[in-house]
C-alpha positions as CSV (number, residue, x, y, z in Angstrom):
1,M,115.1,109.3,117.7
2,K,112.9,106.8,116.1
3,P,115.1,105.1,113.6
4,R,114.2,102.5,110.9
5,L,116.5,101.1,108.3
6,H,116.7,103.4,105.1
7,H,119.6,102.1,103.1
8,I,122.0,99.0,103.0
9,N,125.4,99.5,101.3
10,I,127.7,96.6,101.3
11,T,131.4,96.5,99.6
12,N,133.4,93.4,99.5
13,F,131.7,91.3,101.9
14,K,130.8,87.4,101.2
15,A,128.7,87.2,97.9
16,F,129.0,91.0,97.3
17,R,131.2,92.9,95.3
18,E,129.4,96.2,95.2
19,F,125.6,96.3,96.5
20,S,123.2,99.0,97.3
21,L,119.9,98.7,98.3
22,K,117.1,101.2,99.2
23,L,114.2,100.2,102.1
24,E,113.0,103.7,103.1
25,G,111.8,102.4,106.3
26,R,109.7,99.8,104.6
27,H,109.5,95.8,105.1
28,L,111.3,93.8,102.3
29,L,110.4,90.5,100.7
30,V,113.6,89.1,98.6
31,Y,113.5,86.7,96.1
32,G,116.8,85.3,94.6
33,A,118.1,81.7,93.0
34,N,120.7,79.7,95.3
35,G,124.2,81.6,95.3
36,A,122.4,85.4,94.3
37,G,123.2,86.6,97.9
38,K,120.1,86.1,100.2
39,S,122.5,84.4,102.9
40,S,124.8,87.4,102.4
41,L,122.5,89.9,102.9
42,F,121.0,88.0,106.2
43,W,124.7,87.7,107.5
44,A,125.6,91.4,106.5
45,L,122.8,92.7,109.0
46,Y,123.6,90.0,111.9
47,T,127.3,91.1,111.6
48,F,126.6,94.6,111.5
49,L,124.0,94.3,114.3
50,Q,126.4,92.3,116.4
51,S,129.6,94.5,116.2
52,A,127.9,97.2,118.4
53,R,129.0,95.5,121.5
54,K,132.1,93.7,119.9
55,P,135.6,95.5,120.4
56,K,137.1,96.5,117.4
57,K,139.7,93.6,116.5
58,N,136.7,91.1,116.6
59,V,134.9,93.1,114.2
60,E,138.1,94.4,111.7
61,K,139.2,90.6,111.2
62,Y,135.9,90.0,109.0
63,F,137.4,92.7,106.4
64,D,141.3,91.9,107.3
65,P,142.3,89.9,103.9
66,D,145.4,88.6,106.0
67,S,142.8,87.0,108.8
68,P,141.8,83.7,108.5
69,Q,138.2,84.4,109.6
70,H,137.9,87.2,107.1
71,L,134.3,87.5,105.1
72,L,135.7,89.3,101.9
73,N,134.7,88.4,98.6
74,I,137.3,86.3,97.2
75,Y,136.9,87.4,93.7
76,E,137.1,91.0,94.8
77,Q,140.0,90.1,96.1
78,G,141.7,88.4,93.2
79,E,141.6,92.3,91.3
80,T,144.7,94.1,91.5
81,T,143.4,96.5,93.6
82,P,140.5,95.3,95.5
83,K,138.0,97.5,96.9
84,P,137.9,97.8,101.0
85,G,135.2,95.6,102.7
86,E,132.7,97.6,104.2
87,I,129.2,97.3,105.5
88,A,127.1,100.7,105.8
89,L,123.8,100.8,107.2
90,T,121.7,104.1,107.0
91,L,119.0,104.8,109.7
92,R,116.5,107.4,109.2
93,D,114.3,108.9,112.0
94,T,110.8,108.9,111.2
95,T,110.1,112.0,113.2
96,T,112.7,114.3,111.8
97,R,113.5,112.6,108.5
98,N,117.4,113.1,109.4
99,D,119.5,110.0,108.5
100,I,122.5,109.0,110.1
101,T,124.9,106.3,108.3
102,Y,127.0,103.6,110.2
103,R,129.6,101.6,109.0
104,I,132.2,98.7,109.9
105,S,135.3,97.9,108.2
106,Q,138.9,97.2,108.6
107,T,139.5,100.6,109.6
108,G,136.2,101.8,111.3
109,H,133.9,100.8,113.8
110,D,130.8,103.3,114.0
111,T,128.8,101.4,115.7
112,F,130.4,100.5,118.9
113,K,128.3,101.2,121.9
114,Q,126.0,103.3,120.1
115,P,122.5,103.5,121.9
116,A,120.6,102.9,118.6
117,I,122.4,99.9,117.1
118,L,122.9,98.6,120.9
119,K,119.2,98.4,121.4
120,G,118.5,97.5,117.8
121,E,120.8,94.3,118.3
122,L,119.1,93.2,121.5
123,A,115.7,93.9,119.9
124,S,116.2,92.8,116.5
125,D,116.0,88.7,115.5
126,F,117.5,86.6,112.9
127,I,116.3,83.2,112.0
128,T,117.6,80.8,109.2
129,Y,116.4,77.4,108.2
130,R,119.2,75.8,110.0
131,F,117.4,76.2,113.3
132,F,114.7,74.1,112.2
133,F,117.2,71.5,110.7
134,G,119.0,71.4,114.2
135,F,115.8,71.0,115.8
136,S,114.9,67.8,114.4
137,D,118.4,66.2,113.5
138,F,118.4,63.6,115.9
139,R,118.6,60.1,115.8
140,N,115.8,58.0,117.2
141,S,118.2,56.8,120.1
142,Q,119.5,60.3,121.1
143,K,118.5,62.2,123.7
144,F,116.3,65.6,122.2
145,N,118.9,68.1,123.8
146,V,118.7,71.2,121.9
147,W,121.0,73.1,124.2
148,P,123.8,73.7,121.4
149,L,120.9,74.9,119.3
150,F,119.5,77.1,122.2
151,E,123.0,78.3,122.9
152,K,123.6,79.7,119.3
153,E,119.9,80.5,118.1
154,I,118.3,81.8,121.2
155,L,120.5,82.9,123.9
156,P,122.0,85.8,121.9
157,F,118.7,87.5,121.9
158,C,117.5,87.0,125.6
159,V,117.2,89.8,127.6
160,S,119.0,90.6,131.0
161,T,117.0,89.6,134.1
162,A,116.5,92.4,136.3
163,G,119.3,94.0,138.5
164,A,121.7,91.9,136.3
165,K,124.9,93.7,134.7
166,Q,125.3,91.4,132.1
167,T,123.0,89.5,129.3
168,P,122.5,85.7,129.9
169,L,124.6,85.2,127.1
170,E,127.4,87.3,128.1
171,M,127.2,85.0,131.6
172,W,127.7,81.9,129.3
173,N,130.5,83.2,127.3
174,A,132.6,84.2,130.7
175,I,132.2,80.4,131.6
176,K,131.4,78.1,128.7
177,S,135.3,77.6,128.1
178,G,135.2,75.5,130.9
179,N,138.4,76.5,132.3
180,P,138.4,78.7,135.4
181,N,142.1,79.5,135.7
182,P,143.0,80.4,131.9
183,L,146.2,82.0,133.5
184,G,147.8,79.2,135.3
185,S,147.5,81.2,138.7
186,R,148.4,79.7,141.7
187,G,148.3,80.2,145.2
188,I,145.6,82.9,146.5
189,G,145.3,83.8,142.7
190,G,144.4,80.6,141.6
191,A,142.0,80.1,144.3
192,N,140.4,83.5,143.5
193,A,140.0,82.3,139.9
194,Y,138.2,79.3,140.6
195,S,136.3,81.0,143.4
196,R,135.0,83.7,140.5
197,F,134.0,80.9,138.2
198,H,132.0,79.4,140.5
199,K,130.1,82.2,141.1
200,R,129.7,83.0,137.5
201,T,128.4,79.8,137.0
202,E,126.1,79.8,139.8
203,R,124.7,83.2,138.5
204,F,124.1,81.7,135.0
205,A,122.4,78.8,136.9
206,N,120.2,80.7,138.4
207,T,119.1,82.9,135.4
208,L,118.7,80.1,132.9
209,P,115.7,78.3,134.1
210,G,113.6,81.3,134.2
211,I,114.4,81.6,130.7
212,V,113.7,78.3,129.6
213,D,110.4,77.8,131.6
214,A,109.2,81.4,130.1
215,I,110.1,80.5,126.5
216,S,108.2,76.8,126.8
217,T,105.3,78.7,128.4
218,E,105.1,80.8,125.5
219,A,105.7,78.2,123.2
220,Q,102.4,76.5,124.2
221,T,100.6,79.4,124.2
222,F,101.5,80.1,120.4
223,Y,101.3,76.3,119.3
224,D,97.7,76.4,120.5
225,E,97.0,79.7,118.9
226,H,98.3,79.0,115.5
227,F,99.0,75.2,114.7
228,S,96.6,73.2,117.3
229,I,93.1,73.6,115.3
230,D,94.1,70.4,113.1
231,D,95.5,68.5,115.6
232,P,92.9,65.1,116.2
233,K,94.1,65.1,119.7
234,K,95.6,67.8,122.4
235,V,99.2,68.2,121.6
236,T,101.2,69.4,124.6
237,L,105.1,70.7,124.5
238,K,107.8,71.3,126.9
239,L,111.2,72.7,126.8
240,G,112.8,71.6,130.1
241,L,116.2,72.4,131.9
242,T,117.1,68.5,132.8
243,T,120.9,69.4,133.6
244,H,121.9,72.5,135.2
245,P,125.0,74.1,134.4
246,S,127.6,73.5,137.5
247,S,131.2,73.9,138.6
248,S,133.0,72.1,141.7
249,G,136.6,71.6,143.0
250,D,139.1,73.8,143.6
251,R,142.0,72.3,141.9
252,Q,142.8,71.2,137.9
253,Q,142.8,67.7,139.3
254,D,139.2,67.8,140.9
255,F,137.5,70.4,138.9
256,Q,134.3,69.4,136.9
257,F,132.3,71.6,134.8
258,T,128.7,70.6,133.5
259,K,127.3,72.0,130.5
260,P,123.3,72.7,130.7
261,V,121.0,70.0,129.0
262,V,117.8,71.5,127.4
263,E,115.4,68.9,126.5
264,F,112.5,69.2,124.3
265,G,109.3,66.7,124.7
266,I,105.8,66.4,123.6
267,Q,102.6,64.8,125.1
268,I,99.7,63.7,122.8
269,D,96.6,63.5,124.5
270,G,98.3,63.0,127.8
271,E,100.7,60.3,126.6
272,T,104.6,61.2,126.7
273,I,106.5,60.8,123.4
274,T,109.9,59.8,124.1
275,R,111.1,60.3,120.4
276,P,108.9,63.0,118.5
277,Q,111.7,63.5,116.1
278,S,110.8,59.7,115.0
279,F,107.3,60.0,115.7
280,L,106.2,63.3,114.3
281,N,106.2,64.3,110.6
282,E,108.6,66.8,109.4
283,A,105.7,69.6,108.8
284,K,104.6,69.1,112.5
285,M,108.0,69.0,113.9
286,T,108.5,72.7,111.7
287,Q,105.2,74.1,113.6
288,L,107.1,73.2,117.1
289,A,110.1,74.3,116.2
290,L,108.7,77.5,115.0
291,S,106.6,77.9,118.2
292,V,109.3,77.5,120.4
293,R,111.6,80.0,118.0
294,F,108.7,82.8,118.0
295,A,108.0,82.4,121.4
296,A,111.5,83.0,122.4
297,S,110.9,85.9,120.2
298,M,108.0,87.4,122.5
299,V,109.6,86.4,125.8
300,N,112.6,88.3,125.1
301,L,110.9,91.6,123.8
302,H,113.5,94.7,123.9
303,D,112.5,98.1,124.0
304,S,113.9,99.5,121.0
305,D,112.3,101.8,118.0
306,L,115.0,99.9,115.5
307,K,114.0,96.1,115.5
308,L,114.6,94.0,112.4
309,L,113.1,90.3,112.1
310,V,115.2,88.6,109.5
311,L,114.2,85.3,108.3
312,D,116.4,83.3,105.9
313,D,114.3,80.8,103.6
314,L,112.7,80.3,106.9
315,L,109.9,77.4,105.8
316,V,111.5,75.5,103.6
317,S,110.3,72.3,104.8
318,L,106.6,73.4,104.9
319,D,104.1,73.0,102.1
320,M,102.6,76.3,100.7
321,S,99.3,76.0,103.0
322,N,101.6,75.8,106.0
323,R,104.0,78.3,105.0
324,M,101.1,80.8,104.4
325,K,99.8,80.3,107.8
326,V,103.1,81.4,108.9
327,V,102.9,84.8,106.9
328,D,99.7,85.4,108.3
329,I,101.2,85.2,111.6
330,L,104.2,87.4,110.6
331,L,101.5,89.9,109.8
332,T,99.7,90.0,113.1
333,D,99.9,92.5,115.6
334,S,102.6,90.5,117.4
335,F,105.2,91.4,115.1
336,S,103.9,95.1,113.9
337,N,107.0,96.5,115.4
338,Y,109.4,94.7,113.7
339,Q,110.8,95.6,110.5
340,K,110.6,92.6,108.6
341,I,113.1,91.2,106.0
342,I,111.9,88.1,104.8
343,L,114.9,86.2,102.6
344,T,113.5,83.2,99.8
345,H,114.6,81.2,96.8
346,D,111.4,79.8,96.3
347,L,109.5,82.1,93.6
348,G,106.2,80.4,94.1
349,F,106.4,81.3,97.8
350,F,107.8,84.6,97.1
351,R,104.5,85.3,94.6
352,E,102.0,83.6,97.0
353,F,103.6,86.2,99.7
354,R,103.0,88.7,97.5
355,R,99.5,87.9,97.0
356,R,98.6,87.9,100.3
357,L,99.9,91.3,101.0
358,G,97.2,92.2,98.1
359,S,97.0,95.9,97.7
360,N,97.9,96.6,101.3
361,H,101.8,96.8,100.3
362,A,102.7,100.4,100.5
363,D,105.2,99.4,103.4
364,W,106.7,96.7,101.5
365,R,109.5,96.7,98.7
366,F,109.9,93.8,96.6
367,V,113.1,93.0,94.9
368,R,114.8,89.9,92.9
369,L,118.7,89.4,93.6
370,Q,119.9,88.7,90.2
371,G,124.0,87.8,89.7
372,S,126.8,86.1,91.1
373,A,129.7,86.4,93.6
374,A,131.7,86.5,90.6
375,Q,130.6,89.2,89.0
376,N,128.0,91.5,90.5
377,I,124.8,91.3,92.3
378,E,122.2,93.7,91.7
379,V,118.9,94.5,92.8
380,K,115.8,94.3,90.7
381,C,112.5,95.8,91.4
382,E,110.1,92.8,91.1
383,K,107.0,94.8,89.7
384,S,103.5,93.3,89.9
385,D,101.5,91.8,87.0
386,L,99.4,95.0,87.1
387,E,102.8,97.2,87.0
388,K,103.6,95.1,84.0
389,A,100.6,95.4,82.0
390,E,100.9,99.0,82.3
391,D,104.4,99.1,81.0
392,Y,103.5,97.0,78.0
393,L,100.6,99.5,77.5
394,K,103.0,102.4,77.5
395,G,104.9,100.4,74.9
396,H,102.0,99.6,72.9
397,D,102.6,96.0,73.1
398,I,98.7,95.1,73.6
399,E,99.1,91.2,73.4
400,E,101.5,91.3,76.1
401,A,99.5,93.9,78.3
402,A,96.4,91.7,78.2
403,M,98.2,88.5,79.0
404,F,99.7,90.3,82.3
405,L,96.5,92.1,83.1
406,R,94.6,88.5,83.1
407,K,97.2,87.3,85.7
408,A,96.6,90.6,87.6
409,A,92.7,90.3,87.4
410,E,92.9,86.6,88.6
411,D,95.0,87.4,91.6
412,T,92.6,90.1,92.3
413,A,89.3,88.4,92.0
414,K,91.2,85.8,94.2
415,R,91.6,88.5,97.0
416,Y,88.1,90.0,96.1
417,R,86.4,86.6,97.0
418,E,88.6,86.1,100.3
419,W,87.7,89.8,101.5
420,A,83.6,89.2,100.6
421,E,83.9,85.5,102.2
422,G,86.1,86.5,104.9
423,K,88.3,83.5,104.8
424,T,91.5,82.6,102.8
425,L,90.9,80.4,99.8
426,P,93.6,77.3,100.1
427,P,97.2,77.7,98.2
428,G,97.3,75.9,95.6
429,Q,93.7,75.1,94.7
430,F,92.7,76.6,91.2
431,F,89.5,78.8,90.8
432,S,88.9,80.5,87.8
433,L,88.6,84.3,87.2
434,T,85.2,84.1,86.6
435,D,84.4,81.7,89.4
436,N,86.2,84.0,91.7
437,L,84.1,87.0,90.8
438,R,80.7,85.4,90.3
439,A,81.2,83.6,94.1
440,A,82.1,87.5,95.5
441,R,79.3,89.0,94.0
442,N,77.0,86.1,95.3
443,K,78.3,86.9,99.1
444,L,77.9,90.2,98.5
445,L,74.6,90.4,97.7
446,E,73.6,88.3,100.6
447,D,73.8,91.5,102.3
448,I,72.0,93.1,100.0
449,P,68.4,92.0,98.8
450,A,68.9,91.4,95.0
451,R,65.7,93.3,94.2
452,L,66.5,96.2,96.3
453,Y,69.8,96.5,94.6
454,K,68.7,96.1,91.0
455,K,65.5,98.5,91.0
456,V,66.3,101.1,93.7
457,L,70.5,101.2,94.6
458,K,72.1,100.3,91.1
459,S,70.4,103.1,89.2
460,T,70.8,105.4,91.7
461,P,73.8,108.2,91.1
462,T,76.3,108.8,93.8
463,T,75.2,112.1,94.5
464,H,71.4,111.2,95.3
465,R,72.2,108.6,98.5
466,T,71.1,110.7,101.3
467,L,68.0,112.0,99.1
468,L,66.5,108.1,99.1
469,L,65.6,108.6,102.8
470,S,64.6,111.8,104.8
471,S,66.7,112.8,107.8
472,D,63.6,114.4,108.9
473,D,61.7,112.2,111.5
474,S,59.1,114.7,112.1
475,D,56.0,112.4,110.4
476,L,56.8,109.8,113.1
477,D,56.8,112.7,115.5
478,N,53.3,113.8,114.8
479,N,51.7,110.5,114.2
480,A,49.4,110.4,116.9
481,S,48.2,106.8,116.3
482,L,51.9,105.7,117.2
483,Q,53.0,104.5,120.5
484,H,56.4,106.3,122.0
485,Q,58.0,103.0,122.2
486,D,57.4,102.2,118.3
487,K,58.4,105.7,117.4
488,A,61.7,105.3,118.9
489,I,62.0,101.6,117.1
490,L,61.1,103.0,113.9
491,K,63.5,106.0,114.1
492,S,66.1,103.4,114.9
493,K,65.5,101.5,111.9
494,R,65.6,104.4,109.7
495,R,68.9,105.0,111.1
496,D,70.2,101.9,110.0
497,L,68.8,101.9,106.8
498,R,70.5,105.4,106.1
499,N,73.6,103.8,107.3
500,A,73.6,100.7,104.8
501,L,72.5,103.5,101.9
502,T,75.6,105.7,102.9
503,N,78.5,103.3,104.5
504,D,78.9,99.8,104.7
505,G,75.8,98.9,102.6
506,W,76.9,101.1,99.7
507,A,80.1,100.1,99.9
508,K,79.1,96.4,99.3
509,M,76.7,98.0,96.6
510,E,79.6,99.4,94.6
511,A,81.9,96.4,95.1
512,V,79.4,94.5,93.2
513,D,78.9,97.2,90.4
514,A,82.7,96.9,90.2
515,V,82.2,93.0,89.8
516,D,79.7,93.9,87.5
517,R,81.7,95.7,85.0
518,V,84.7,93.2,85.5
519,L,82.5,90.5,84.3
520,E,81.3,92.3,81.3
521,M,84.9,92.8,79.9
522,T,85.9,89.5,80.8
523,E,85.0,87.8,77.6
524,R,86.5,90.2,75.4
525,V,89.7,91.1,76.8
526,L,90.7,88.9,79.9
527,N,89.7,85.6,78.4
528,P,92.7,84.2,76.8
529,A,90.6,82.2,74.5
530,S,89.3,85.5,72.6
531,H,92.9,86.6,72.0
532,G,93.0,83.9,69.4
533,N,89.7,84.8,67.4
534,T,90.1,87.3,64.6
535,L,88.7,90.6,66.5
536,P,91.4,93.0,66.7
537,L,92.3,93.6,70.3
538,Y,91.8,97.2,70.5
539,E,94.5,99.2,73.0
540,E,91.8,101.0,74.3
541,E,89.4,98.1,75.4
542,V,92.8,96.7,77.3
543,R,93.3,99.9,79.2
544,R,89.7,99.8,79.9
545,A,90.0,96.7,81.4
546,K,93.0,98.1,83.4
547,R,91.0,100.5,85.1
548,L,88.3,98.4,85.9
549,I,90.9,95.9,87.5
550,D,92.3,99.3,89.2
551,S,88.8,100.0,90.4
552,L,88.3,96.3,92.0
553,E,91.8,97.1,93.8
554,N,90.5,100.4,94.9
555,V,87.7,98.7,96.7
556,L,90.0,96.4,98.3
557,K,92.0,99.2,99.4
558,S,89.3,100.7,101.0
559,Q,88.1,98.1,103.1
């Protein structure tokens, strides 16, 4: 079975009274204002996956209205007959297309020890903004001990070491109470309880250093690759286990238990910074924290076809430019095996993320959460500006269609320029529609001699491309004045020219032609200033403009 998350259905849980969302195996980008249910969606997914290794009593309490730990919607509970709480996830096998729905509730525990969910829980990763607040929330005088954060945010996802019967989290849970003899056994029973506790502590103490060191090494590699380019001096980071977990004593009177201490530190150009939380700005601290957190994901990779990467307002402390650097990282091969679910309350970030995906978004779904816990939270499909323009055209609202078409054209032109120049434009920096189109056109023409384009290529029909040069090299073979080596060189250059006319070179020519046609239409339809003139904005002109923007999108899709 190769499962992907296909459908989410949540009833009477946290902010949701009745909630349904289809993913159909796609990644998900979610926008919602505060209180619209983003964090509730995060915790529903987390609770569901964690339930696979928990006994029934530790799951049903979340749905039991009499339990002080229940997570039921208080407004639904106020109804005369509230709906029973439930989280139901449907997984679809990507090979057979068969669906299996798993449910957890007060009376049901379908996930317990289910292989697909167990593997998915170990392979998935959940990260919230709280990790970064916890990473930097230290007073200047405090030791930078990240163990409490490590325990909550990293240890649950750590892999078992070779031959170990328990995960590192299970090892820690067996000793973290610091109570070796909870039953108060005496004599041999008490001595055995202390002995077992010491052995468990020793096993965890032997396991933890390797985990911390591996994450520290990977974090440095990650930081160097993704964040170091703008550093004026070399930044070296270190995550170190400075106090090992330990236990001693065989009686209550002399027993001692020491919790681990994991410290974080940095050097800049070889000089140790003793209080990085006071020396570095918030953006740099977030980059370092991201490096540690993503390194933990990479070190602890599990083998599973169901792998979720769920991020809840992860980048709130970064400006847009740095946020988009992280988006680019998430879109790399390092995270290609994850089904990504990105939650944000920032509409600007939502739109910039979507813009970055551009036309390559068939594997993504974009939604807006709308409503409140008191009423109901609904999923609204967030349409692109081009889709909105099409809707207004269908309703014959030409002015609104032209407005959204202009927005779509600006976005497409920006991505078109980025494709042509091979680099990302800075977020927040404004370039006009015509600026971007002309810059893209100029860059494309650098690879095509302008005279060749204008005099020969532009006027040649598509069906005649291959006829510009003969595929027969017999004229070279029969030319007695040419040396054998010269013939070989000329044949090679002819092949290159044929390829330029039929493949990549021609794609650039078509791209230039698409830009030319959009530029011709810009003043009439896509220029906001033109809408206030006395000439009517004819529907067919707007439709033609949309077809031209579609042609730009098609060029981008083909790259």
